[in-house]
mmCIF file of the C-alpha atoms, coordinates in Angstrom:
data_MODEL
# 
_entry.id   MODEL 
# 
loop_
_atom_site.group_PDB 
_atom_site.id 
_atom_site.type_symbol 
_atom_site.label_atom_id 
_atom_site.label_alt_id 
_atom_site.label_comp_id 
_atom_site.label_asym_id 
_atom_site.label_entity_id 
_atom_site.label_seq_id 
_atom_site.pdbx_PDB_ins_code 
_atom_site.Cartn_x 
_atom_site.Cartn_y 
_atom_site.Cartn_z 
_atom_site.occupancy 
_atom_site.B_iso_or_equiv 
_atom_site.pdbx_formal_charge 
_atom_site.auth_seq_id 
_atom_site.auth_comp_id 
_atom_site.auth_asym_id 
_atom_site.auth_atom_id 
_atom_site.pdbx_PDB_model_num 
ATOM 1   C CA . MET A 1 1   ? -6.284  39.677 -11.623 1.00 0.00 ? 1   MET A CA 1 
ATOM 2   C CA . SER A 1 2   ? -5.376  39.465 -14.714 1.00 0.00 ? 2   SER A CA 1 
ATOM 3   C CA . GLU A 1 3   ? -2.679  42.647 -14.280 1.00 0.00 ? 3   GLU A CA 1 
ATOM 4   C CA . GLU A 1 4   ? -1.381  40.722 -10.981 1.00 0.00 ? 4   GLU A CA 1 
ATOM 5   C CA . LEU A 1 5   ? -0.786  37.973 -13.706 1.00 0.00 ? 5   LEU A CA 1 
ATOM 6   C CA . GLN A 1 6   ? 1.211   40.403 -15.928 1.00 0.00 ? 6   GLN A CA 1 
ATOM 7   C CA . HIS A 1 7   ? 3.084   41.681 -14.220 1.00 0.00 ? 7   HIS A CA 1 
ATOM 8   C CA . GLY A 1 8   ? 3.808   38.531 -12.240 1.00 0.00 ? 8   GLY A CA 1 
ATOM 9   C CA . HIS A 1 9   ? 4.304   36.835 -16.202 1.00 0.00 ? 9   HIS A CA 1 
ATOM 10  C CA . ALA A 1 10  ? 6.869   38.968 -16.579 1.00 0.00 ? 10  ALA A CA 1 
ATOM 11  C CA . ALA A 1 11  ? 8.869   38.932 -12.748 1.00 0.00 ? 11  ALA A CA 1 
ATOM 12  C CA . ALA A 1 12  ? 9.430   35.706 -13.876 1.00 0.00 ? 12  ALA A CA 1 
ATOM 13  C CA . ALA A 1 13  ? 10.200  35.910 -16.897 1.00 0.00 ? 13  ALA A CA 1 
ATOM 14  C CA . ASP A 1 14  ? 12.832  38.782 -16.326 1.00 0.00 ? 14  ASP A CA 1 
ATOM 15  C CA . GLU A 1 15  ? 13.827  36.055 -13.802 1.00 0.00 ? 15  GLU A CA 1 
ATOM 16  C CA . ASP A 1 16  ? 14.894  33.767 -16.861 1.00 0.00 ? 16  ASP A CA 1 
ATOM 17  C CA . ASP A 1 17  ? 16.590  35.948 -18.491 1.00 0.00 ? 17  ASP A CA 1 
ATOM 18  C CA . PRO A 1 18  ? 20.960  35.188 -17.958 1.00 0.00 ? 18  PRO A CA 1 
ATOM 19  C CA . ARG A 1 19  ? 23.515  37.422 -16.413 1.00 0.00 ? 19  ARG A CA 1 
ATOM 20  C CA . GLY A 1 20  ? 25.557  39.267 -18.571 1.00 0.00 ? 20  GLY A CA 1 
ATOM 21  C CA . SER A 1 21  ? 28.138  39.902 -16.494 1.00 0.00 ? 21  SER A CA 1 
ATOM 22  C CA . ALA A 1 22  ? 28.047  35.852 -15.247 1.00 0.00 ? 22  ALA A CA 1 
ATOM 23  C CA . THR A 1 23  ? 27.395  34.689 -18.639 1.00 0.00 ? 23  THR A CA 1 
ATOM 24  C CA . PHE A 1 24  ? 30.694  36.531 -19.976 1.00 0.00 ? 24  PHE A CA 1 
ATOM 25  C CA . LEU A 1 25  ? 32.638  35.802 -17.370 1.00 0.00 ? 25  LEU A CA 1 
ATOM 26  C CA . VAL A 1 26  ? 31.666  31.636 -18.683 1.00 0.00 ? 26  VAL A CA 1 
ATOM 27  C CA . GLY A 1 27  ? 32.554  33.123 -21.967 1.00 0.00 ? 27  GLY A CA 1 
ATOM 28  C CA . LEU A 1 28  ? 35.810  34.441 -21.034 1.00 0.00 ? 28  LEU A CA 1 
ATOM 29  C CA . ILE A 1 29  ? 36.991  31.012 -18.861 1.00 0.00 ? 29  ILE A CA 1 
ATOM 30  C CA . GLY A 1 30  ? 36.068  29.034 -21.593 1.00 0.00 ? 30  GLY A CA 1 
ATOM 31  C CA . ALA A 1 31  ? 38.421  31.232 -24.007 1.00 0.00 ? 31  ALA A CA 1 
ATOM 32  C CA . ILE A 1 32  ? 41.246  31.510 -21.464 1.00 0.00 ? 32  ILE A CA 1 
ATOM 33  C CA . VAL A 1 33  ? 40.781  27.447 -21.491 1.00 0.00 ? 33  VAL A CA 1 
ATOM 34  C CA . VAL A 1 34  ? 40.672  26.807 -25.149 1.00 0.00 ? 34  VAL A CA 1 
ATOM 35  C CA . LEU A 1 35  ? 44.045  28.308 -25.347 1.00 0.00 ? 35  LEU A CA 1 
ATOM 36  C CA . VAL A 1 36  ? 45.627  26.956 -23.049 1.00 0.00 ? 36  VAL A CA 1 
ATOM 37  C CA . VAL A 1 37  ? 44.738  23.728 -24.615 1.00 0.00 ? 37  VAL A CA 1 
ATOM 38  C CA . VAL A 1 38  ? 46.020  24.493 -27.802 1.00 0.00 ? 38  VAL A CA 1 
ATOM 39  C CA . LEU A 1 39  ? 49.333  26.339 -27.252 1.00 0.00 ? 39  LEU A CA 1 
ATOM 40  C CA . GLY A 1 40  ? 49.236  23.007 -24.930 1.00 0.00 ? 40  GLY A CA 1 
ATOM 41  C CA . LEU A 1 41  ? 49.408  20.363 -27.567 1.00 0.00 ? 41  LEU A CA 1 
ATOM 42  C CA . GLU A 1 42  ? 51.437  23.152 -30.208 1.00 0.00 ? 42  GLU A CA 1 
ATOM 43  C CA . THR A 1 43  ? 54.159  22.830 -27.547 1.00 0.00 ? 43  THR A CA 1 
ATOM 44  C CA . LEU A 1 44  ? 53.659  18.888 -26.889 1.00 0.00 ? 44  LEU A CA 1 
ATOM 45  C CA . TYR A 1 45  ? 53.405  18.603 -31.347 1.00 0.00 ? 45  TYR A CA 1 
ATOM 46  C CA . TYR A 1 46  ? 57.004  20.883 -31.944 1.00 0.00 ? 46  TYR A CA 1 
ATOM 47  C CA . ARG A 1 47  ? 59.242  18.793 -29.228 1.00 0.00 ? 47  ARG A CA 1 
ATOM 48  C CA . THR A 1 48  ? 57.549  15.713 -30.897 1.00 0.00 ? 48  THR A CA 1 
ATOM 49  C CA . VAL A 1 49  ? 58.832  16.660 -34.529 1.00 0.00 ? 49  VAL A CA 1 
ATOM 50  C CA . GLU A 1 50  ? 61.967  18.093 -32.561 1.00 0.00 ? 50  GLU A CA 1 
ATOM 51  C CA . ARG A 1 51  ? 62.746  14.473 -30.840 1.00 0.00 ? 51  ARG A CA 1 
ATOM 52  C CA . GLU A 1 52  ? 61.717  12.786 -33.953 1.00 0.00 ? 52  GLU A CA 1 
ATOM 53  C CA . ASN A 1 53  ? 63.555  14.738 -35.970 1.00 0.00 ? 53  ASN A CA 1 
ATOM 54  C CA . GLU A 1 54  ? 66.682  14.192 -33.609 1.00 0.00 ? 54  GLU A CA 1 
ATOM 55  C CA . ARG A 1 55  ? 66.307  9.739  -33.763 1.00 0.00 ? 55  ARG A CA 1 
ATOM 56  C CA . LYS A 1 56  ? 65.845  9.727  -37.636 1.00 0.00 ? 56  LYS A CA 1 
ATOM 57  C CA . VAL A 1 57  ? 68.421  12.238 -39.069 1.00 0.00 ? 57  VAL A CA 1 
ATOM 58  C CA . LEU A 1 58  ? 71.086  13.761 -36.755 1.00 0.00 ? 58  LEU A CA 1 
ATOM 59  C CA . ALA A 1 59  ? 71.524  10.758 -34.128 1.00 0.00 ? 59  ALA A CA 1 
ATOM 60  C CA . GLU A 1 60  ? 72.220  8.023  -36.587 1.00 0.00 ? 60  GLU A CA 1 
ATOM 61  C CA . GLN A 1 61  ? 73.339  8.736  -40.413 1.00 0.00 ? 61  GLN A CA 1 
ATOM 62  C CA . PRO A 1 62  ? 72.456  5.918  -42.736 1.00 0.00 ? 62  PRO A CA 1 
ATOM 63  C CA . GLU A 1 63  ? 75.468  3.558  -43.710 1.00 0.00 ? 63  GLU A CA 1 
ATOM 64  C CA . GLN A 1 64  ? 75.413  4.940  -47.535 1.00 0.00 ? 64  GLN A CA 1 
ATOM 65  C CA . LEU A 1 65  ? 75.131  7.941  -46.476 1.00 0.00 ? 65  LEU A CA 1 
ATOM 66  C CA . ARG A 1 66  ? 78.487  7.727  -44.017 1.00 0.00 ? 66  ARG A CA 1 
ATOM 67  C CA . HIS A 1 67  ? 80.156  5.694  -47.509 1.00 0.00 ? 67  HIS A CA 1 
ATOM 68  C CA . LEU A 1 68  ? 79.201  9.384  -49.520 1.00 0.00 ? 68  LEU A CA 1 
ATOM 69  C CA . GLN A 1 69  ? 81.094  11.834 -47.387 1.00 0.00 ? 69  GLN A CA 1 
ATOM 70  C CA . ALA A 1 70  ? 83.515  9.849  -46.673 1.00 0.00 ? 70  ALA A CA 1 
ATOM 71  C CA . GLU A 1 71  ? 84.057  9.108  -50.798 1.00 0.00 ? 71  GLU A CA 1 
ATOM 72  C CA . GLN A 1 72  ? 83.553  13.084 -51.065 1.00 0.00 ? 72  GLN A CA 1 
ATOM 73  C CA . LEU A 1 73  ? 85.695  13.677 -48.152 1.00 0.00 ? 73  LEU A CA 1 
ATOM 74  C CA . ARG A 1 74  ? 88.939  11.036 -50.087 1.00 0.00 ? 74  ARG A CA 1 
ATOM 75  C CA . MET A 1 75  ? 88.391  12.647 -53.214 1.00 0.00 ? 75  MET A CA 1 
ATOM 76  C CA . LEU A 1 76  ? 88.678  16.302 -51.747 1.00 0.00 ? 76  LEU A CA 1 
ATOM 77  C CA . ASN A 1 77  ? 91.688  15.537 -50.138 1.00 0.00 ? 77  ASN A CA 1 
ATOM 78  C CA . GLU A 1 78  ? 93.567  12.888 -52.909 1.00 0.00 ? 78  GLU A CA 1 
ATOM 79  C CA . TYR A 1 79  ? 96.318  13.496 -56.316 1.00 0.00 ? 79  TYR A CA 1 
ATOM 80  C CA . ARG A 1 80  ? 93.863  12.100 -58.738 1.00 0.00 ? 80  ARG A CA 1 
ATOM 81  C CA . TRP A 1 81  ? 93.246  11.293 -62.318 1.00 0.00 ? 81  TRP A CA 1 
ATOM 82  C CA . VAL A 1 82  ? 89.802  13.036 -64.094 1.00 0.00 ? 82  VAL A CA 1 
ATOM 83  C CA . ASP A 1 83  ? 90.692  12.548 -67.413 1.00 0.00 ? 83  ASP A CA 1 
ATOM 84  C CA . GLN A 1 84  ? 94.149  11.173 -67.990 1.00 0.00 ? 84  GLN A CA 1 
ATOM 85  C CA . PRO A 1 85  ? 94.569  10.782 -71.724 1.00 0.00 ? 85  PRO A CA 1 
ATOM 86  C CA . ASN A 1 86  ? 94.266  15.000 -71.719 1.00 0.00 ? 86  ASN A CA 1 
ATOM 87  C CA . GLN A 1 87  ? 96.079  14.697 -68.530 1.00 0.00 ? 87  GLN A CA 1 
ATOM 88  C CA . VAL A 1 88  ? 93.449  16.418 -66.013 1.00 0.00 ? 88  VAL A CA 1 
ATOM 89  C CA . VAL A 1 89  ? 94.641  15.763 -62.409 1.00 0.00 ? 89  VAL A CA 1 
ATOM 90  C CA . ALA A 1 90  ? 92.347  16.870 -59.349 1.00 0.00 ? 90  ALA A CA 1 
ATOM 91  C CA . ILE A 1 91  ? 95.271  18.672 -56.302 1.00 0.00 ? 91  ILE A CA 1 
ATOM 92  C CA . PRO A 1 92  ? 93.803  18.091 -52.727 1.00 0.00 ? 92  PRO A CA 1 
ATOM 93  C CA . ILE A 1 93  ? 91.442  21.539 -51.745 1.00 0.00 ? 93  ILE A CA 1 
ATOM 94  C CA . GLU A 1 94  ? 94.213  22.743 -49.266 1.00 0.00 ? 94  GLU A CA 1 
ATOM 95  C CA . ARG A 1 95  ? 97.294  22.861 -52.489 1.00 0.00 ? 95  ARG A CA 1 
ATOM 96  C CA . ALA A 1 96  ? 94.676  24.172 -54.668 1.00 0.00 ? 96  ALA A CA 1 
ATOM 97  C CA . MET A 1 97  ? 93.705  27.578 -51.948 1.00 0.00 ? 97  MET A CA 1 
ATOM 98  C CA . GLN A 1 98  ? 97.322  27.487 -52.031 1.00 0.00 ? 98  GLN A CA 1 
ATOM 99  C CA . LEU A 1 99  ? 98.258  27.658 -55.124 1.00 0.00 ? 99  LEU A CA 1 
ATOM 100 C CA . VAL A 1 100 ? 94.607  30.580 -56.239 1.00 0.00 ? 100 VAL A CA 1 
ATOM 101 C CA . ALA A 1 101 ? 96.151  32.794 -53.314 1.00 0.00 ? 101 ALA A CA 1 
ATOM 102 C CA . GLU A 1 102 ? 100.488 32.767 -54.393 1.00 0.00 ? 102 GLU A CA 1 
ATOM 103 C CA . GLU A 1 103 ? 98.543  33.532 -58.262 1.00 0.00 ? 103 GLU A CA 1 
ATOM 104 C CA . ARG A 1 104 ? 96.931  36.657 -56.579 1.00 0.00 ? 104 ARG A CA 1 
ATOM 105 C CA . LYS A 1 105 ? 99.783  37.475 -54.896 1.00 0.00 ? 105 LYS A CA 1 
ATOM 106 C CA . ALA A 1 106 ? 102.066 37.636 -57.731 1.00 0.00 ? 106 ALA A CA 1 
ATOM 107 C CA . GLY A 1 107 ? 99.458  39.227 -59.728 1.00 0.00 ? 107 GLY A CA 1 
ATOM 108 C CA . ASN A 1 108 ? 99.073  41.897 -57.168 1.00 0.00 ? 108 ASN A CA 1 
ATOM 109 C CA . GLU A 1 109 ? 103.119 42.323 -57.657 1.00 0.00 ? 109 GLU A CA 1 
# 
């Protein structure tokens, strides 16, 4: 009788152990679900960052930045005194490039 108890107990213990294939399948499905969720959240995060950058930086320039850019363009495209006592003059950038190109041509001839 004690042999029957031992064999019965051993058979019950084998049935309580999880099957390896089922455990592997559950683990694989869990890993895939976690990967999909992580990739989805990452995509959502980067889209949100891109939209915020566009909204804050690209769509609307601050008033001060627009004035600064306009001032810089004006300074690049007009004649003006840089240092009048020493007679230093700024000329438009296009004219300066023409003069440099003419000097290079004259120097090569």
